[in-house]
C-alpha positions, 0 to 999 in steps of 0.5 A, a space after each residue: 263711769 267717767 270723770 266729773 265735768 270740767 266745763 260747767 256753767 251755772 245760770 246763777 251768780 254768787 248771790 243766787 241771782 239769775 245771770 243776765 242774758 249777755 253774761 250767760 251767753 258770753 260765758 257759755 260761748 267761751 267755755 264751748 270754744 275752750 273745752 268743746 262742751 258746756 254743762 249748764 246747771 241751776 237752770 231756772 224755769 224761765 230759761 228758754 232752751 230752744 231760743 238760747 240754742 238757736 243763737 248758735 245756728 239753725 236747727 238741723 232735722 234728725 233722720 226722722 225729721 224731728 227738729 226738737 226731738 225727744 230721747 225716751 226709751 221705746 219699748 220695742 227697741 231693747 234688742 237693738 243698738 239705738 239711742 232710744 232704749 236704756 242700753 249703753 251707747 258706744 263712743 261716736 260723733 253725730 251725723 256721719 251717715 249723711 251727705 255733706 257736713 255733720 251737725 256742728 253742735 249738739 245739745 241735750 236738756 233734761 225734762 225728767 232725770 233718770 232715777 237711780 244709777 246710770 243715764 249719764 251723757 259721757 264725752 271726750 275731746 276728740 283731739 285727745 285721740 287724734 293727737 296720738 296719730 303719726 303723720 302717716 296715720 293723719 294723712 291716711 284718715 284725711 285721704 281715705 273714705 269709709 262707709 258709715 251706716 245708720 244704727 240698727 234702731 233707725 234701720 228698724 224704723 225703715 231709715 237706712 242711710 249710708 255715706 262715704 266720708 273720711 275720718 278727718 276732714 279739713 274745713 277752713 281752720 277747723 277739723 271735722 272728726 267722724 267716729 263710730 265704735 260700731 257703724 264705721 265700716 272698716 275693710 279687713 285689711 285696713 289695720 290703721 282704722 282698726 287700731 284707731 277704733 281700739 285706741 279710741 275706745 281705750 282712751 274714751 274709757 280712761 278719760 271721758 267726762 260723765 254728766 249726771 242730769 238734774 231737771 232742766 240741766 243742758 249739755 251742748 258740745 261741738 260735734 266736729 270735735 267731741 265724741 259722746 256716748 251714754 251709760 246704761 240706765 233702768 228708769 223708763 221715765 228718763 226724758 231728754 230733749 235734743 237738737 242738732 245745730 247745722 254748720 254756718 254757711 261759709 
């Protein structure tokens, strides 16, 4: 299931009063920078998730064109790999199948939490995986391009994309990590890439954090740094909102 989150921010202070906007924004950005993600809890009804997240940058449309989208189970998707069913997802980053840079930040917030077990968002700092690389492996993943494809579920909707990218890409002072346990196309002879996927899965299972949602809870993370996934769940009423936030223009 994963460890409990270690980057958590309450919207309330010790007196039970709502934090001022500037204090909340300061603490949020500090945790996001330090840890790569933030789990925001005790979120009041007055909180505007969309307005708050727009301060991180402009929103980037999803493959279906939605800018603020819904994550709810779709009844005809149970037999394929897809974010909008109730099955588990494998560790991945977002936006690898499109040209250019992937979204810089991702955010989810809870409209209806899953009743019963499951439905947690899980995350791992990608730096934990890539600090295990040798100099040879790092050079390989910076210089070798792979094909990255759309998920089965999106392909069923007629949205099939494929793009060529390295696993690691240096952008100024930042390193972009791309990862997918099932949609990175690895040539049979590329032993280093196959070992990377196996190692990534093992480290993820051992060390990921697991976020259990309450109503209005929000999770935001650095998509250039963090791998994420989801545990299986049974409740068809589970409903999250999602946005992708593009990288700032250089």
